[in-house]
C-alpha positions as CSV (number, residue, x, y, z in Angstrom):
1,X,7.9,-15.1,16.5
2,X,8.1,-11.5,15.7
3,X,5.3,-9.1,16.4
4,X,3.9,-9.2,12.7
5,X,3.9,-13.0,12.7
6,X,2.1,-13.0,16.1
7,X,-0.5,-10.4,14.8
8,X,-1.1,-12.5,11.6
9,X,-2.1,-15.5,13.7
10,X,-4.9,-13.7,15.6
11,X,-8.5,-14.5,14.9
12,X,-11.2,-12.0,13.9
13,X,-11.9,-9.8,16.9
14,X,-11.7,-6.2,18.1
15,X,-8.4,-4.3,18.2
16,X,-6.8,-1.0,18.8
17,X,-4.2,-0.3,16.1
18,X,-1.7,2.5,16.6
19,X,1.1,3.3,14.4
20,X,4.5,4.5,15.4
21,X,5.0,8.1,16.0
22,X,7.3,9.6,13.5
23,X,10.2,11.3,15.2
24,X,11.0,14.8,14.3
25,X,8.6,15.3,11.2
26,X,5.0,14.9,10.4
27,X,3.2,12.4,8.0
28,X,0.2,14.9,7.5
29,X,1.4,18.5,6.9
30,X,-1.7,20.1,5.6
31,X,-5.5,19.7,4.9
32,X,-5.0,18.0,1.5
33,X,-2.8,15.4,3.2
34,X,-5.2,14.7,6.0
35,X,-8.1,14.3,3.4
36,X,-5.8,11.7,1.6
37,X,-5.6,9.9,5.1
38,X,-9.4,9.8,5.1
39,X,-9.5,8.3,1.7
40,X,-6.9,5.8,2.6
41,X,-8.9,4.8,5.7
42,X,-12.1,4.3,3.5
43,X,-9.9,2.1,1.1
44,X,-8.5,-0.2,3.8
45,X,-12.1,-0.7,5.1
46,X,-13.2,-2.2,1.8
47,X,-10.0,-3.8,0.7
48,X,-9.1,-5.7,3.7
49,X,-12.6,-6.8,5.3
50,X,-12.2,-4.5,8.4
51,X,-14.6,-2.2,10.1
52,X,-13.5,1.1,11.6
53,X,-15.4,2.2,14.7
54,X,-13.2,5.1,15.8
55,X,-10.0,6.9,14.2
56,X,-7.7,9.7,14.8
57,X,-5.5,11.1,12.1
58,X,-2.6,12.8,14.3
59,X,0.1,14.8,12.5
60,X,2.7,12.1,13.0
61,X,0.7,8.9,13.7
62,X,-2.7,7.2,13.4
63,X,-5.1,5.5,15.8
64,X,-7.9,3.1,14.8
65,X,-10.5,1.1,16.7
66,X,-11.4,-1.7,14.4
67,X,-12.6,-5.3,13.9
68,X,-11.0,-7.8,11.6
69,X,-8.5,-10.7,11.7
70,X,-4.8,-10.0,12.6
71,X,-3.9,-10.7,9.1
72,X,-6.4,-8.2,7.8
73,X,-4.8,-5.6,10.2
74,X,-1.4,-6.3,9.1
75,X,-2.3,-6.0,5.3
76,X,-4.2,-2.8,6.2
77,X,-1.1,-1.3,7.8
78,X,1.2,-2.4,5.1
79,X,-1.1,-0.7,2.4
80,X,-1.4,2.4,4.5
81,X,2.4,2.6,4.9
82,X,3.0,2.2,1.3
83,X,0.4,4.8,0.3
84,X,1.4,7.3,2.9
85,X,5.0,7.0,1.8
86,X,4.0,7.7,-1.8
87,X,2.1,10.7,-0.6
88,X,5.2,12.1,1.4
89,X,7.4,11.7,-1.6
90,X,5.0,13.4,-3.9
91,X,5.4,16.4,-1.6
92,X,9.2,16.2,-1.9
93,X,9.8,14.6,1.7
94,X,11.5,11.4,2.7
95,X,9.1,8.5,2.8
96,X,8.3,6.6,6.0
97,X,11.3,4.6,7.4
98,X,11.6,1.0,6.5
99,X,11.3,0.0,10.2
100,X,8.2,2.1,10.7
101,X,5.7,-0.1,12.5
102,X,2.7,-0.4,14.5
103,X,1.1,-1.8,17.6
104,X,-2.0,-4.1,17.6
105,X,-3.8,-4.5,20.9
106,X,-6.6,-7.0,21.4
107,X,-9.8,-5.5,22.9
108,X,-11.7,-8.5,24.6
109,X,-14.6,-6.7,26.6
110,X,-16.9,-3.8,25.9
111,X,-15.4,-2.0,29.0
112,X,-12.0,-2.2,27.5
113,X,-13.3,-0.9,24.0
114,X,-14.8,2.1,25.8
115,X,-11.5,2.9,27.3
116,X,-9.7,2.4,23.9
117,X,-12.3,4.5,22.0
118,X,-12.1,7.3,24.5
119,X,-8.4,7.3,24.4
120,X,-8.5,7.7,20.5
121,X,-11.0,10.5,20.7
122,X,-9.1,12.4,23.5
123,X,-5.7,12.2,21.5
124,X,-6.2,15.5,19.7
125,X,-7.1,17.2,23.0
126,X,-4.0,15.8,24.8
127,X,-1.7,17.1,22.0
128,X,-3.3,20.5,21.9
129,X,-4.9,20.2,18.6
130,X,-8.5,21.1,19.6
131,X,-11.3,20.4,21.9
132,X,-13.0,17.0,22.1
133,X,-15.5,16.9,19.3
134,X,-13.8,19.9,17.3
135,X,-11.0,18.0,15.6
136,X,-12.0,17.4,12.0
137,X,-9.4,14.4,11.5
138,X,-11.0,12.0,14.2
139,X,-14.4,10.6,14.5
140,X,-15.4,12.4,17.8
141,X,-17.7,14.9,16.1
142,X,-19.6,12.2,14.2
143,X,-21.4,9.9,16.4
144,X,-24.4,12.2,17.7
145,X,-24.4,14.9,15.1
146,X,-27.3,14.0,12.9
147,X,-27.3,17.1,11.0
148,X,-23.7,16.8,9.8
149,X,-24.3,14.3,6.8
150,X,-26.8,16.7,5.3
151,X,-24.6,19.7,5.7
152,X,-21.4,18.2,4.2
153,X,-22.2,18.7,0.6
154,X,-20.6,15.7,-1.1
155,X,-20.2,14.4,-4.6
156,X,-21.4,10.7,-5.0
157,X,-19.0,8.4,-6.5
158,X,-21.5,7.1,-9.0
159,X,-21.8,10.6,-10.5
160,X,-18.0,11.0,-11.1
161,X,-16.2,9.6,-14.2
162,X,-13.7,7.0,-13.9
163,X,-11.0,9.5,-14.6
164,X,-12.2,11.7,-11.9
165,X,-12.4,8.8,-9.3
166,X,-8.9,7.8,-10.2
167,X,-7.6,11.3,-9.5
168,X,-9.4,11.5,-6.2
169,X,-8.4,8.2,-4.8
170,X,-4.9,8.2,-6.4
171,X,-5.4,5.1,-8.5
172,X,-7.7,2.6,-9.8
173,X,-9.6,1.0,-7.1
174,X,-12.9,-0.8,-6.6
175,X,-14.9,1.4,-4.4
176,X,-18.6,1.4,-3.2
177,X,-21.0,3.3,-5.6
178,X,-22.3,5.2,-2.6
179,X,-19.2,6.8,-1.3
180,X,-19.4,10.6,-0.8
181,X,-16.3,12.7,-1.7
182,X,-16.0,16.0,0.2
183,X,-13.9,19.0,-1.1
184,X,-12.1,19.5,2.1
185,X,-12.3,16.3,4.1
186,X,-11.4,14.1,1.0
187,X,-13.9,11.3,1.9
188,X,-16.9,11.8,4.0
189,X,-16.1,9.9,7.2
190,X,-19.5,8.5,7.5
191,X,-18.6,6.3,4.4
192,X,-15.8,4.4,6.5
193,X,-16.6,4.7,10.2
194,X,-19.2,2.5,11.6
195,X,-20.9,4.5,14.4
196,X,-23.1,1.7,15.6
197,X,-20.7,0.2,18.2
198,X,-20.1,3.7,19.7
199,X,-23.9,4.1,20.0
200,X,-24.2,0.6,21.8
201,X,-21.2,1.4,24.2
202,X,-22.3,5.0,24.9
203,X,-26.2,4.9,24.5
204,X,-26.5,8.8,24.8
205,X,-24.4,11.9,23.9
206,X,-24.2,12.5,27.6
207,X,-22.8,9.1,28.2
208,X,-20.1,9.7,25.6
209,X,-19.4,13.1,26.7
210,X,-19.1,12.1,30.4
211,X,-16.6,9.3,29.5
212,X,-14.5,11.7,27.4
213,X,-13.9,14.0,30.5
214,X,-14.0,11.6,33.3
215,X,-12.1,8.3,33.2
216,X,-8.4,9.7,33.2
217,X,-7.1,6.6,35.0
218,X,-7.9,4.3,32.2
219,X,-6.4,7.0,29.6
220,X,-3.2,7.3,31.7
221,X,-2.8,3.4,31.6
222,X,-3.4,3.2,27.9
223,X,-0.9,6.1,27.2
224,X,1.7,4.4,29.3
225,X,1.1,1.1,27.5
226,X,1.6,2.7,24.1
227,X,4.6,4.8,25.3
228,X,2.9,8.0,24.5
229,X,3.3,11.2,26.5
230,X,0.4,12.2,28.9
231,X,0.0,15.8,30.0
232,X,-2.9,15.5,32.6
233,X,-3.5,18.6,34.5
234,X,-3.9,18.8,38.4
235,X,-7.7,18.3,38.4
236,X,-7.4,15.3,36.2
237,X,-4.9,13.9,38.5
238,X,-6.8,14.5,41.5
239,X,-9.7,12.8,39.7
240,X,-7.6,9.6,39.1
241,X,-6.6,9.5,42.9
242,X,-10.4,9.7,43.7
243,X,-11.0,6.7,41.5
244,X,-8.3,4.7,43.3
245,X,-9.7,5.8,46.7
246,X,-13.2,4.6,45.5
247,X,-11.7,1.3,44.2
248,X,-9.1,0.3,46.8
249,X,-9.9,2.4,49.9
250,X,-13.7,2.2,50.4
251,X,-14.1,5.5,49.0
252,X,-12.4,7.0,52.0
253,X,-11.2,10.7,51.3
254,X,-7.4,11.3,51.2
255,X,-7.4,13.1,54.6
256,X,-9.0,10.0,56.4
257,X,-6.3,7.6,55.4
258,X,-3.6,6.4,57.7
259,X,0.1,6.7,57.0
260,X,0.2,2.9,56.0
261,X,-2.8,3.5,53.6
262,X,-1.0,6.7,52.1
263,X,2.0,4.5,51.5
264,X,-0.1,1.9,49.8
265,X,-1.6,4.6,47.6
266,X,1.7,5.9,46.9
267,X,2.8,2.4,45.5
268,X,-0.3,2.1,43.4
269,X,0.2,5.5,41.7
270,X,3.8,4.5,41.0
271,X,3.2,1.0,39.9
272,X,0.0,1.2,38.0
273,X,0.2,4.6,36.6
274,X,4.0,5.2,36.5
275,X,3.8,8.5,38.4
276,X,7.1,9.9,39.6
277,X,7.8,11.1,43.1
278,X,7.0,14.8,42.1
279,X,3.6,14.0,40.6
280,X,2.6,11.9,43.7
281,X,3.8,14.4,46.0
282,X,1.9,17.4,44.6
283,X,-1.4,15.4,44.2
284,X,-1.5,13.6,47.7
285,X,0.4,16.2,49.7
286,X,3.3,14.2,51.0
287,X,6.8,15.6,51.0
288,X,8.6,14.4,47.8
289,X,11.6,13.3,50.0
290,X,9.3,11.0,51.8
291,X,7.9,9.6,48.5
292,X,11.4,8.9,47.1
293,X,12.5,7.1,50.4
294,X,9.4,5.0,50.3
295,X,9.7,4.1,46.5
296,X,13.4,3.1,47.0
297,X,12.9,0.9,50.1
298,X,14.1,-2.5,49.6
299,X,10.7,-4.1,50.9
300,X,8.8,-2.4,47.9
301,X,11.3,-3.5,45.1
């Protein structure tokens, strides 16, 4: 059974949907195309009975934390792919490849959903596109910014003619009468992002902000699972080591570990986080030659 057939069989639940990265070129090249992306996210939320809790429109891929059935998610992706290809062709570019696909990851626990949402909201930061909460094309700025809805200055869909609605959404679609269209964002994201789940998982702005700048180990593991590049700095990597020391070594500091414990720590960093010998060496201060010998020993294979 292929991935898509497997996805279709999954019951209603929470998922992290991530599209393939488009190699060598972008899906979204300017603000008008990102705005189209917002409109398309709004459309899939009403056409396919899904709820979107967090999103990130990156230049060459998309992340969504959502709920629905697996079949709903497959249909939503197929619709997105078709509409994004049409947008790209209108701008004189090649459409998405025929084999352009996506990954769907079940999210079974609130703790796991916390990690997936934080990963999505950190994506623009990791790719150097802006600070957390400053990137317009994800939902990071929305959850605890009560003033934004009043400041956005949108046109309500019920005030627009059918011709104007068709122009804005790129076709004839049934949409809610309370949708708010924005001259820059395309569609007010509050129309398609359900902020209630983030409020439950992170009960205060401080809770959300702390998670965004703290749980690096989970973010590294998600990036590794998705095959995405991670560029954590030295402070972040040291924080990951501290988390592992607290979890696996009774909170003892690095300098208090025996040689055997440091060997165990090396294996954890390599196997669980996929760190190479250089990353391990520069973070826990063991010669790289020693790390390489340890990782290549037959007993540890």
